[in-house]
C-alpha positions as CSV (number, residue, x, y, z in Angstrom):
1,M,3.0,9.7,48.7
2,E,-0.3,11.6,48.0
3,K,-1.2,12.6,44.4
4,N,-1.0,16.3,45.2
5,Q,2.3,16.0,47.0
6,I,3.7,14.3,43.9
7,A,2.3,17.1,41.7
8,D,3.7,19.7,44.0
9,R,7.2,18.2,43.8
10,E,7.0,17.9,40.1
11,L,5.8,21.5,39.7
12,F,8.8,22.7,41.9
13,L,11.3,20.8,39.8
14,I,9.9,22.1,36.5
15,A,9.8,25.7,37.9
16,N,13.4,25.5,38.6
17,K,14.1,24.6,35.0
18,L,12.0,27.4,33.7
19,E,14.0,30.3,35.2
20,I,13.2,32.8,32.6
21,T,15.6,35.5,33.7
22,K,18.7,33.8,32.4
23,Y,17.2,33.7,28.9
24,L,16.0,37.3,28.7
25,I,19.4,39.0,28.4
26,P,20.2,39.6,24.7
27,V,23.6,38.7,23.4
28,N,23.8,42.1,21.7
29,L,22.5,44.1,24.7
30,D,25.4,46.5,25.0
31,E,25.6,47.3,21.3
32,E,21.9,48.0,20.9
33,K,21.8,50.0,24.2
34,K,24.5,52.4,22.8
35,R,22.7,52.6,19.5
36,F,19.3,53.4,21.1
37,F,20.6,56.2,23.2
38,S,22.6,57.7,20.4
39,Y,19.4,58.0,18.4
40,Y,17.4,59.1,21.4
41,K,19.8,62.0,22.0
42,K,19.2,63.2,18.4
43,N,15.4,62.8,18.9
44,K,15.3,60.0,16.3
45,P,13.2,56.9,16.7
46,Y,15.1,53.5,16.9
47,N,13.6,50.2,17.7
48,P,16.4,47.9,19.1
49,R,16.8,44.5,17.4
50,F,17.8,42.0,20.0
51,F,19.2,38.5,19.6
52,Y,19.0,35.8,22.2
53,K,20.7,32.5,23.1
54,K,18.5,29.5,22.2
55,P,17.2,27.9,25.4
56,K,18.8,24.4,26.2
57,L,15.4,23.0,27.2
58,D,13.0,20.6,25.6
59,L,10.1,22.8,26.1
60,I,7.7,20.5,24.1
61,K,8.5,17.6,26.6
62,I,8.1,20.0,29.6
63,K,4.7,21.2,28.4
64,K,3.6,17.6,27.8
65,K,4.7,16.6,31.2
66,L,2.7,19.5,32.7
67,K,-0.4,18.8,30.8
68,N,-0.3,15.1,31.8
69,L,0.3,16.0,35.5
70,S,-2.6,14.8,37.7
71,I,-3.9,17.0,40.4
72,K,-6.4,15.8,43.0
73,T,-9.4,18.1,42.8
74,D,-11.0,17.5,46.3
75,S,-8.0,19.0,48.0
76,P,-7.9,22.5,49.4
77,A,-4.5,22.9,47.6
78,S,-5.8,21.8,44.2
79,L,-6.8,25.3,43.0
80,F,-3.3,26.7,44.0
81,L,-1.5,23.8,42.3
82,K,-3.7,24.2,39.1
83,K,-2.8,27.8,38.9
84,I,0.9,27.1,39.2
85,K,0.5,24.4,36.5
86,K,-1.2,26.8,34.2
87,N,1.4,29.6,34.8
88,L,4.2,27.1,34.2
89,I,2.7,26.2,30.8
90,L,2.6,29.9,30.0
91,K,6.2,30.3,31.0
92,A,7.3,27.5,28.8
93,D,5.5,29.2,25.9
94,L,7.0,32.6,27.0
95,I,10.6,31.2,26.9
96,K,9.9,29.6,23.6
97,S,8.7,32.9,22.1
98,I,11.7,35.0,23.3
99,G,12.7,37.3,20.4
100,K,9.5,36.7,18.5
101,Q,6.2,38.6,18.2
102,K,4.2,36.4,20.4
103,F,6.4,37.1,23.4
104,S,4.4,40.2,24.4
105,Q,1.2,38.2,24.2
106,Y,2.4,35.5,26.6
107,S,4.1,38.1,28.8
108,I,0.8,39.8,29.3
109,L,-1.1,36.6,30.0
110,L,1.5,35.6,32.6
111,Y,2.4,38.9,34.3
112,G,-0.3,41.3,33.2
113,K,-0.2,44.6,31.2
114,P,1.6,47.7,32.5
115,S,-0.6,50.4,33.8
116,K,-0.6,53.9,32.2
117,E,1.0,55.2,35.4
118,T,3.9,52.7,35.1
119,L,4.4,53.7,31.4
120,N,4.4,57.4,32.4
121,I,7.1,56.7,35.0
122,A,9.2,54.9,32.4
123,K,8.8,57.8,30.0
124,N,9.9,60.3,32.6
125,E,12.8,58.2,33.4
126,L,13.9,58.2,29.8
127,K,13.8,62.1,29.7
128,G,16.9,61.9,32.0
129,Y,18.9,60.0,29.5
130,K,19.2,62.8,26.9
131,D,22.8,63.2,28.2
132,Y,23.4,59.5,28.4
133,K,27.0,58.4,28.6
134,A,28.3,54.9,28.9
135,R,28.9,54.3,32.6
136,D,31.9,52.6,34.2
137,T,30.7,49.0,34.6
138,K,33.9,47.9,36.3
139,N,32.9,45.3,38.9
140,I,33.9,45.4,42.5
141,R,34.3,42.5,45.0
142,S,31.3,41.2,46.9
143,K,33.0,42.0,50.3
144,K,33.5,45.6,49.3
145,A,30.0,45.9,48.0
146,L,28.6,44.5,51.3
147,E,30.5,47.1,53.2
148,I,29.2,49.9,51.1
149,F,25.6,48.7,51.2
150,K,25.5,48.0,54.9
151,K,27.0,51.5,55.6
152,E,24.3,53.2,53.4
153,I,21.4,51.2,54.9
154,K,22.6,51.9,58.4
155,N,22.9,55.6,57.8
156,L,19.4,55.7,56.3
157,K,18.0,53.5,59.1
158,L,16.2,51.2,56.6
159,P,14.8,47.8,57.8
160,Y,16.9,45.8,55.5
161,R,19.0,42.7,56.0
162,I,22.1,42.5,53.9
163,E,23.6,39.1,53.0
164,G,26.3,38.1,50.6
165,Y,25.2,35.7,47.8
166,L,26.4,35.0,44.4
167,K,23.2,34.3,42.5
168,I,20.1,36.5,42.3
169,K,18.0,33.4,41.6
170,K,18.3,32.4,45.3
171,F,16.5,35.7,46.1
172,I,13.7,34.9,43.6
173,K,13.3,31.3,44.9
174,N,12.9,32.6,48.4
175,G,9.9,34.7,47.4
176,G,11.7,37.9,46.6
177,N,11.4,39.4,50.1
178,I,12.3,43.0,49.5
179,K,13.7,43.3,53.0
180,D,16.4,40.8,52.1
181,L,19.2,42.0,49.8
182,Y,21.6,39.5,48.4
183,I,25.0,40.8,47.2
184,G,27.0,39.0,44.6
185,K,29.1,40.5,41.7
186,V,28.1,44.3,41.9
187,G,29.0,46.9,39.5
188,A,30.2,50.3,40.6
189,E,27.3,51.9,38.9
190,D,24.8,50.0,41.2
191,I,26.4,51.6,44.3
192,S,26.0,54.9,42.7
193,L,22.4,54.1,41.9
194,L,21.7,53.2,45.5
195,K,23.0,56.5,46.7
196,K,20.9,58.4,44.1
197,L,17.7,56.5,45.0
198,T,18.1,57.0,48.7
199,A,19.4,60.6,48.6
C-alpha cells in the first residue's frame, strides 16, 4: 500500500475517534440554561459555568501518532492530507481544552472567528427570549417525526430528502449535505421550530 494511502486510512480512523460533538454537551446544561434565562429576563448579567465529562481518549498518544505520521510530499494529495493532519492535531488540543480558557483559542484556529454579522444575528435571537419558558422536551418516536417532517417538506416544496437515522454523526461523516436530513430521536420542540422557520 502506498505511503499516502496508509496516511489517509490512519487519518480517517483518528478522525472517527475525535468526534468533538459528543464531548461538547455540558453535564449541567439544563440547570445553567434555566439560570441564564432567569437572569436575562431581569436584565442581569450571568456567565454560565459548565462542567464536562472527561474524554475517554489518550489525546497525548493520538497527537504523537499524528505528528509521526509520514505523508509523501510529491503527491497531489499531500497538501490535502497535511491540512487534515494539522486540523486533527488542533482538534485533539480543542477536546483537551474543553471547559478551559484555551478552548476559544483552539476553536478560532480550527473553525475561525464569528463575523460581526453572525454575532448580531445571535444578539437579535436572544431578544426574543425575554419571555423564555421551559419548553416541552418530551420526545416523539422516529416514525412519527418522519411523517411530520415529510409532510412539512412536501407542503413547502423544498428539495430535501428525509431519511430515518438514529445518529447525527452519520450526517456529519457523510459531509453534512444540507439536502439530506436524518431523523432519529426528535423532540416535540424541534417540530415546532421547523414550522416557525418555514412559516
